C-alpha positions in Angstrom: 42.4 -44.8 -8.5 40.5 -46.2 -11.0 37.2 -47.2 -10.1 35.7 -50.3 -12.0 32.6 -49.4 -13.7 29.5 -52.0 -13.7 26.1 -52.1 -14.9 23.2 -51.9 -12.1 22.6 -55.3 -12.9 19.2 -56.7 -12.3 19.6 -58.3 -8.7 18.5 -61.7 -8.3 15.7 -62.6 -6.3 18.1 -64.9 -3.8 20.9 -62.0 -3.8 21.4 -58.6 -2.0 23.7 -55.6 -2.2 25.3 -53.7 -5.4 27.2 -56.6 -8.5 1.6 -19.5 28.2 -2.1 -18.0 29.2 -4.5 -19.3 31.9 -6.8 -22.3 30.6 -9.8 -20.3 31.7 -8.6 -17.2 29.3 -7.7 -19.5 26.6 -11.1 -21.0 26.9 -12.6 -17.8 26.7 -10.7 -16.4 23.9 -11.3 -19.7 21.6 -12.9 -19.0 18.5 -16.3 -21.3 17.9 -15.4 -24.7 15.8 -16.4 -24.3 12.5 -18.8 -27.2 11.0 -17.3 -29.7 8.7 -17.5 -29.1 5.1 -19.4 -31.8 3.4 -17.1 -31.1 0.3 -13.2 -31.9 0.9 -10.8 -30.4 -1.2 -11.2 -31.1 -5.0 -14.3 -33.3 -4.4 -16.3 -30.5 -6.7 -13.9 -30.2 -9.3 -13.6 -34.2 -9.5 -17.7 -34.4 -9.5 -17.7 -31.7 -12.4 -15.2 -33.7 -14.5 -16.9 -37.3 -14.0 -20.3 -36.7 -13.7 -20.8 -33.9 -16.2 -22.1 -31.1 -13.7 -21.6 -27.4 -13.1 -19.8 -26.1 -10.0 -23.7 -25.2 -8.5 -25.1 -28.6 -9.5 -21.9 -30.3 -7.4 -22.6 -28.1 -4.5 -26.2 -28.9 -4.7 -26.0 -32.6 -4.7 -23.4 -32.5 -2.3 -25.6 -30.7 0.4 -29.0 -32.6 -0.7 -27.3 -36.1 -0.3 -25.4 -34.9 3.3 -29.2 -34.5 4.2 -30.3 -37.3 3.2 -27.8 -39.2 4.6 -28.8 -38.1 8.1 -32.4 -38.8 7.8 -31.6 -42.2 6.7 -29.5 -42.8 9.5 -32.4 -41.3 11.9 -35.0 -43.4 10.3 -32.8 -46.5 10.3 -32.2 -46.4 14.4 -36.2 -45.3 14.8 -37.5 -48.4 12.5 -35.4 -51.1 13.8 -36.3 -54.3 12.3 -38.9 -52.7 9.9 -35.8 -50.9 7.8 -35.0 -52.3 4.7 -32.3 -50.1 3.0 -32.2 -46.7 1.5 -31.4 -44.7 -1.8 -31.3 -41.5 -3.3 -32.5 -40.5 -7.0 -31.7 -37.1 -7.9 -33.3 -34.9 -4.7 -35.4 -37.9 -3.4 -34.6 -40.2 -0.7 -36.7 -43.5 -0.8 -36.8 -45.7 2.4 -37.9 -49.4 2.1 -39.7 -50.5 5.2 -41.1 -53.7 5.6 -44.7 -52.5 7.3 -47.0 -49.8 6.8 -46.8 -48.4 10.1 -43.1 -47.9 9.5 -44.1 -46.0 6.1 -45.9 -43.5 8.2 -42.9 -42.8 9.9 -40.8 -42.4 7.0 -43.5 -40.0 5.3 -43.0 -38.0 8.4 -39.4 -37.1 7.9 -40.0 -35.9 4.4 -38.8 -38.9 2.8 -40.7 -41.7 0.4 -41.5 -44.9 1.5 -41.5 -48.1 -0.1 -43.3 -51.2 1.6 -41.4 -54.3 0.9 -41.4 -58.0 1.6 -37.9 -58.3 3.2 -36.3 -56.7 5.9 -32.3 -55.3 6.2 -32.3 -58.1 8.5 -33.6 -60.5 6.0 -31.6 -59.6 3.1 -28.2 -59.9 5.3 -29.3 -63.3 6.5 -29.2 -64.5 2.7 -26.1 -62.7 2.4 -24.7 -64.9 5.5 -25.8 -68.3 4.0 -24.4 -67.2 0.5 -21.1 -66.0 2.1 -20.5 -69.3 4.4 -20.7 -71.3 0.9 -18.4 -69.0 -0.6 -15.6 -71.2 -1.0 -17.9 -73.6 -3.4 -18.9 -71.0 -5.7 -17.5 -71.6 -9.6 -15.5 -69.4 -11.2 -18.4 -68.7 -13.6 -20.2 -66.9 -10.4 -18.4 -63.2 -9.8 -20.0 -61.9 -6.8 -23.1 -61.3 -5.0 -24.6 -58.1 -3.0 -27.9 -56.8 -1.6 -30.0 -54.6 -4.1 -32.3 -52.3 -1.6 -34.1 -51.2 -4.5 -35.1 -54.9 -5.8 -35.4 -56.0 -2.3 -33.3 -59.2 -3.0 -29.9 -60.4 -3.3 -28.3 -60.0 -6.8 -26.1 -62.8 -7.8 -24.1 -62.0 -10.7 -22.8 -64.8 -13.2 -21.2 -66.0 -16.3 -24.0 -65.8 -19.3 -25.1 -69.3 -19.7 -24.1 -70.2 -16.2 -27.7 -69.5 -14.5 -27.8 -73.1 -13.8 -24.9 -73.5 -11.9 -25.6 -70.2 -10.0 -28.8 -71.7 -8.8 -27.5 -74.8 -7.6 -24.9 -72.6 -5.4 -28.1 -70.8 -4.3 -29.7 -73.7 -3.4 -27.0 -75.1 -1.5 -26.4 -72.3 0.6 -30.2 -73.1 1.8 -31.6 -70.1 0.4 -34.8 -69.5 -1.4 -34.5 -69.2 -5.2 -37.2 -65.9 -4.6 -34.6 -64.2 -2.2 -31.8 -64.1 -4.9 -32.0 -62.6 -8.6 -29.7 -64.0 -10.8 -28.1 -61.8 -13.5 -25.7 -62.2 -16.5 -22.3 -60.0 -15.7 -21.1 -57.9 -18.4 -17.6 -58.3 -17.5 -15.2 -60.5 -14.8 -13.7 -58.5 -11.9 -10.1 -58.3 -11.6 -7.7 -56.7 -9.6 -6.1 -53.6 -9.9 -2.6 -52.1 -9.2 -0.6 -49.0 -10.0 2.5 -48.7 -12.0 4.9 -46.4 -10.1 8.1 -45.5 -10.9 10.9 -46.4 -8.4 8.8 -49.7 -7.6 10.3 -53.2 -8.0 9.4 -55.5 -10.9 10.9 -59.1 -11.6 12.0 -60.5 -14.9 10.8 -64.1 -15.9 10.7 -64.9 -12.1 14.5 -64.6 -11.4 15.9 -61.0 -11.5 14.7 -57.5 -10.3 14.9 -54.3 -11.7 13.1 -51.0 -10.9 10.3 -49.1 -13.0 11.3 -46.0 -14.2 8.2 -43.8 -15.6 4.9 -44.9 -16.6 3.8 -44.4 -20.3 0.5 -45.0 -22.0 0.3 -48.7 -22.3 3.0 -49.7 -19.5 6.4 -48.3 -18.4 9.9 -47.3 -19.7 13.4 -49.1 -18.0 16.6 -50.2 -18.7 17.6 -52.2 -21.4 20.1 -54.7 -19.7 16.9 -55.6 -17.4 15.4 -57.9 -20.2 15.2 -58.7 -23.8 12.0 -58.6 -25.9 9.5 -61.3 -24.9 10.5 -61.6 -21.4 7.6 -61.6 -19.0 7.5 -59.3 -15.6 5.7 -59.5 -12.5 4.9 -56.8 -10.4 6.0 -55.7 -6.6 3.2 -58.0 -5.3 4.2 -61.2 -7.3 1.3 -60.7 -9.9 1.6 -61.0 -13.5 2.4 -57.7 -14.9 3.4 -57.3 -18.3 6.0 -58.1 -21.2 9.4 -56.3 -22.9 8.3 -55.4 -26.0 11.6 -53.5 -26.9 15.0 -53.5 -25.6 18.7 -52.3 -26.4 21.7 -52.9 -24.9 24.7 -52.1 -25.4 24.8 -49.1 -27.4 21.8 -47.8 -25.4 20.6 -48.9 -22.3 16.7 -48.6 -22.8 13.5 -50.7 -22.8 9.9 -50.6 -22.5 7.4 -53.3 -21.0 3.7 -53.4 -22.0 1.4 -54.3 -18.9 -2.0 -55.9 -18.8 -5.3 -54.7 -17.8 -4.5 -55.3 -14.0 -2.0 -52.4 -14.2 -2.5 -48.8 -14.4 0.2 -46.4 -15.0 0.2 -43.7 -12.5 2.3 -40.3 -12.9 4.0 -41.3 -9.8 7.3 -41.6 -8.5 8.2 -43.8 -5.1 9.8 -41.6 -2.8 10.1 -44.4 -0.4 8.8 -42.3 2.6 5.1 -43.2 2.2 4.6 -40.6 -0.5 5.3 -39.8 -4.3 6.3 -37.3 -6.5 4.2 -36.4 -9.3 5.8 -36.2 -12.9 5.0 -32.8 -14.7 6.8 -33.5 -18.1 10.3 -34.5 -19.2 12.6 -31.2 -19.8 16.1 -32.4 -19.6 18.3 -30.9 -16.7 21.5 -29.3 -17.8 24.9 -30.1 -15.7 25.0 -28.5 -12.7 21.3 -29.1 -11.9 20.1 -30.9 -8.7 18.8 -34.4 -9.7 17.3 -37.3 -7.6 16.7 -41.0 -8.4 14.3 -43.5 -6.7 15.1 -47.6 -7.1 14.1 -50.6 -5.5 17.3 -51.5 -3.8 18.5 -48.2 -2.2 15.2 -46.1 -2.4 15.5 -42.1 -3.1 18.9 -40.6 -3.0 19.8 -37.1 -4.8 23.1 -35.3 -5.9 23.8 -33.3 -9.3 24.2 -33.8 -13.0 27.8 -34.0 -13.8 27.9 -34.3 -17.5 25.3 -35.2 -20.2 26.4 -37.1 -23.8 28.7 -39.7 -21.7 29.9 -42.8 -23.4 30.5 -45.5 -20.6 32.5 -48.9 -21.2 30.5 -51.5 -19.4 32.3 -55.2 -19.5 29.1 -55.9 -21.7 29.9 -53.3 -24.4 30.1 -49.6 -24.6 26.5 -47.5 -24.4 26.5 -43.8 -25.8 24.5 -40.7 -24.6 24.3 -41.2 -20.9 24.2 -38.7 -18.2 26.8 -38.9 -15.5 25.8 -37.9 -11.7 27.1 -38.2 -8.4 24.5 -40.1 -7.1 24.8 -43.7 -5.6 22.9 -46.7 -6.8 23.1 -50.5 -6.2 22.0 -53.6 -8.2 18.3 -53.8 -8.5 18.0 -49.7 -8.8 18.4 -50.8 -12.4 15.7 -49.1 -14.6 14.6 -46.7 -12.0 13.4 -43.2 -12.4 15.4 -39.8 -12.0 13.5 -36.5 -11.8 14.8 -32.9 -11.5 12.3 -31.4 -10.0 9.2 -32.4 -11.5 10.5 -33.1 -14.5 11.3 -36.9 -15.4 15.0 -37.2 -16.6 16.1 -41.0 -17.2 16.4 -44.5 -16.0 19.4 -45.9 -13.9 21.8 -47.4 -16.3 25.0 -48.3 -14.1 27.9 -46.8 -12.2 30.6 -47.1 -9.8 30.5 -47.7 -5.9 27.6 -48.0 -3.7 25.1 -46.0 -1.2 27.4 -46.5 1.9 30.8 -45.0 0.2 29.1 -43.0 -2.6 29.8 -43.4 -6.4 29.2 -42.4 -9.8 26.0 -43.3 -11.6 24.6 -42.9 -15.0 21.1 -43.0 -16.5 19.7 -43.3 -19.9 17.9 -40.0 -20.8 14.1 -40.6 -21.1 13.3 -38.5 -23.9 15.8 -40.6 -26.3 13.6 -43.7 -24.9 10.0 -42.0 -25.8 11.3 -41.1 -29.2 12.6 -44.1 -30.2 9.7 -46.0 -29.1 7.1 -43.9 -30.2 6.0 -43.7 -26.5 3.7 -41.0 -24.6 5.0 -40.4 -20.6 1.9 -40.2 -18.5 2.0 -36.9 -16.4 -0.1 -35.5 -14.0 
């Protein structure tokens, strides 16, 4: 019996579905517990990359700072109300204190003492007052925090907004001398990750799934949106805009995203983990393949055929890859992987993930080539 084919259409927000030894002996034989390593896997490599260090320099810094942290915690406990914070500069641990007597204790521990006016408790009291008035802070004020080096609370505001910042400080009952107002270099913004298989919403009404991250955004199915359509992310935050889209004929599109969204080389496996995309080498028929989508999650099967022509009610689409993997509406645009290689984005098919079905995807390499995009890989 012929099964009706349909595009894995974007699902509307309101809709669902597819359109033994003894204890004593064991204790005696137990090896000593090794001391925890101060450098977790990958830390040294990341420090070398991001801080411009050699491996030896990274190891030395980790060891020195671990020792400094232990001394700092010991002094914090022993100094009590005289403690005013600490910081590391190179191999030097500096501890701020509120009395000369406390400075002698710091020196005795091999650290450098700096006598200051305000204790940590004093600085925290200023923070508490500002926090209590936080709701009344204008948009021109970005943040406030304790700066132990200057022994003040620093409040960051827009250039030219020092008067508004000073008014806010006064309204909190804080002395002007206790706060340093500085002009900010840029406004803070929330940061989100672009992950294959995650949902996104088109013009606030329909839902599709992210295919793969590319430099500047992500690729997805063409039937999900037209150029100019706006998108929001899984969290409802403004995300991006469709830059190009083709359907029927093809079923491909790409969305450019705003600065709050970071393209990541990941695909959501819907089990709390993600797969890392390593490239986009096309898998031949017979290969195992899996897909991720925001309606039905992660499902696998095999590649049945490539270069398939599919007649959807909306028109004919050429060059799709056929699989025996199931899918349902809202999975549209989602990621297909064979091993760690990106394969394509979900187009449409028949059946569902209860009884099974046939699903087609638009090969990703064609999308990358058509729009001049670069796949983000890990």
